[in-house]
Each structure stands twice: as C-alpha cells, then as structure tokens.
C-alpha positions, -999 to 999 in steps of 0.1 A, spaced: -205 -731 73 -195 -719 107 -169 -690 105 -146 -704 132 -151 -741 127 -124 -762 146 -103 -732 155 -89 -727 190 -99 -693 204 -85 -678 236 -101 -647 252 -85 -629 282 -111 -613 304 -136 -637 289 -157 -642 321 -179 -612 318 -192 -584 296 -178 -580 261 -154 -609 266 -181 -633 276 -204 -623 248 -175 -628 224 -168 -662 238 -204 -673 234 -205 -661 198 -172 -678 189 -183 -711 204 -216 -708 184 -195 -703 153 -176 -735 159 -145 -725 179 -130 -744 208 -130 -717 234 -108 -710 264 -113 -680 286 -88 -665 310 -96 -645 342 -87 -640 378 -119 -651 395 -123 -689 396 -160 -687 405 -169 -664 376 -147 -684 352 -166 -716 361 -199 -700 356 -189 -683 324 -176 -715 309 -209 -733 317 -228 -704 300 -206 -706 269 -210 -744 267 -196 -763 237 -167 -776 259 -154 -742 268 -127 -741 295 -119 -714 320 -82 -709 331 -71 -688 360 -46 -661 350 -36 -626 361 -25 -607 330 -4 -583 351 19 -612 359 36 -626 328 44 -660 343 8 -664 351 -1 -657 315 24 -682 302 12 -709 326 -24 -704 313 -12 -707 277 6 -739 285 -25 -754 301 -47 -743 272 -23 -756 245 -21 -789 263 -59 -793 263 -69 -777 230 -38 -774 209 -22 -743 193 -41 -710 192 -58 -698 160 -75 -667 176 -63 -646 205 -85 -618 219 -66 -597 244 -96 -582 262 -87 -581 299 -88 -546 312 -100 -522 339 -112 -486 341 -106 -462 369 -121 -427 364 -106 -398 383 -92 -364 377 -55 -365 367 -47 -345 399 -63 -372 420 -49 -404 405 -27 -422 430 5 -441 421 -13 -473 430 -42 -466 406 -17 -456 379 3 -489 383 -29 -509 384 -43 -494 352 -10 -496 333 -2 -530 347 -34 -546 334 -43 -525 304 -8 -520 288 17 -544 304 -9 -571 305 -18 -566 268 19 -566 257 28 -598 276 -5 -615 266 8 -614 231 45 -619 238 39 -650 259 14 -664 234 39 -664 205 52 -700 210 15 -712 212 1 -693 182 -3 -709 149 13 -692 119 -15 -672 103 -33 -667 136 -55 -636 143 -47 -615 173 -72 -589 184 -66 -562 211 -94 -544 228 -87 -507 229 -113 -480 233 -127 -451 213 -111 -428 240 -76 -436 226 -79 -404 205 -103 -384 226 -97 -360 255 -124 -370 280 -120 -357 316 -114 -383 343 -99 -407 319 -63 -395 316 -44 -427 324 -71 -450 311 -71 -433 277 -33 -433 276 -32 -471 282 -57 -476 253 -36 -454 230 -6 -476 239 -27 -507 230 -36 -492 197 1 -487 190 9 -523 199 -12 -536 170 10 -517 145 43 -528 159 34 -564 166 20 -567 131 53 -556 116 73 -580 137 50 -610 130 47 -605 92 69 -636 84 45 -658 104 15 -642 87 0 -634 122 -25 -605 119 -28 -581 148 -57 -557 148 -76 -536 173 -113 -532 182 -122 -500 199 -156 -499 215 -173 -468 228 -198 -467 256 -211 -503 259 -238 -514 284 -219 -540 304 -216 -550 341 -186 -526 343 -210 -498 350 -222 -514 382 -187 -518 397 -185 -482 408 -210 -487 435 -237 -465 421 -274 -472 428 -297 -485 401 -312 -451 397 -278 -434 395 -267 -460 369 -297 -453 347 -290 -416 350 -254 -421 339 -265 -442 309 -291 -417 299 -267 -388 300 -240 -407 281 -266 -416 254 -271 -378 247 -234 -375 239 -234 -404 213 -246 -397 178 -264 -430 177 -283 -418 209 -278 -451 228 -251 -473 244 -239 -503 224 -244 -539 236 -217 -565 242 -234 -587 216 -229 -560 190 -192 -557 198 -188 -595 198 -199 -594 161 -169 -571 155 -145 -595 172 -159 -623 150 -152 -603 119 -116 -597 130 -112 -633 140 -125 -648 108 -112 -650 72 -135 -621 63 -108 -597 77 -78 -615 62 -66 -583 44 -66 -562 76 -33 -558 93 -25 -534 122 -59 -518 117 -86 -505 140 -123 -513 139 -142 -486 158 -176 -495 173 -187 -464 192 -220 -452 178 -202 -424 159 -184 -407 189 -150 -408 173 -159 -399 137 -189 -376 138 
C-alpha cells in the first residue's frame, strides 16, 4: 500500500532541488501534491514533472497574506492539508562583517519569518492529526564561517518545531524538523561559479564529510516521506539529521 494514499501534501519551495524531489516521491506514494513558489515558469515545469495531477501555486513566503491566499486556493482545489513541508529557503554566504542589512532581512524574512507564517497561516487548513515538517540544516548547531545569519535562521526553525508541537497537541498535529547537510542541488550553481569551480567546491566539501560525499535530494526526500507518513507517528518536535555524519561524528 502507498504510504501517503489520498493525502493532501503541500510543499513550499517545491519547484526545485530537495522540494521537487520530495514532491515527486510524495506523488508516487499516492499523495495529491501542491507546490508553492515565486517563479510561475518553474512552478509550471515542476508540476508537469511531478505529474499525478500536481498543482503549482504562486506564493512568496516572506509575505504572510500571499501564503494565506495560496492555502485558500489549494484547499479549494484539493481539500484540507494532511502534510505540510515548510521547505522554502535561501542561503547567502558572507562573513558576518560583510553582511548587509538587506541580506540579513532577506535571509530572516524567508527562512525564519516565512517558516513561522507558513505554519501559522496553514492552521485553519490543516487536518487534525496532520504532519508538519520544517526544513532546517545541520548548521543549526555548527559554527561554520560565512554562515552566521543563515545558521541562526535555521536554529530558529529548529526551535519552532518544539514550540508549535506544544501548542498543537490538542489537535494531534505533529511538527518535526529535517536537517540536511551538504546536498548536491541546483543551489550550488546560483552563486555564479563556473562548472570547474563548482566541482572543486563539491570535492572540497566532500573531504569534510565523514561519508566522503554530498547527499542527493532523492535521499533527503526519503527522510521527508518518513516524517510525513505514519511510520513517524511517535515523533513530536524531533529532528531528523541527514548530513553524512557531519553533526554527530
């Protein structure tokens, strides 16, 4: 039997990378999938790739009213939400001395504010007993240079899983966190580096990981499936780390 048969699953930032791989897997496991993102072209392309009647809805998670409008549209088309994956996020790497106020606001507005309101505005549209999963990062407890603000936003996201879990106990809504490490996604190419430079970065990063390689978005998607399904029904406010051993070894 499919693990998410007939369940409605919503994934913010589901139009690329980890979010897209998760949407594809959820659909394959029987879910009716809706993805949210800011780019209408990539949303349309991603929905076609996912198939199984998946829909793409334009939304900017840094604008709470935009999030709510997306939920209203999704609920009208698919019904109440069984699984919510709060995955939309950005990464800006710079020394703390060089981060601008605009970059700070952008990081915190999408990664932290966006995560909070993605859950808060979803509450009227979530079924009792739903599973909510936040995407954090293995850096939420690590002190990597050039990641000061990014790491802080992901630590805040980790905290949200605990507090939302407490407040939603009566509705039996589970809120958990998945923290990936270095994952080989299109995010690497967004910094403008050449193909050769990108390969060099990935090779260097692999030397820092006990598993000696980057993870894949498909592997992380399997973690999201576990947290979305009944297999994780006894997990509450918990963190699933998928980082090749960086955080624990």
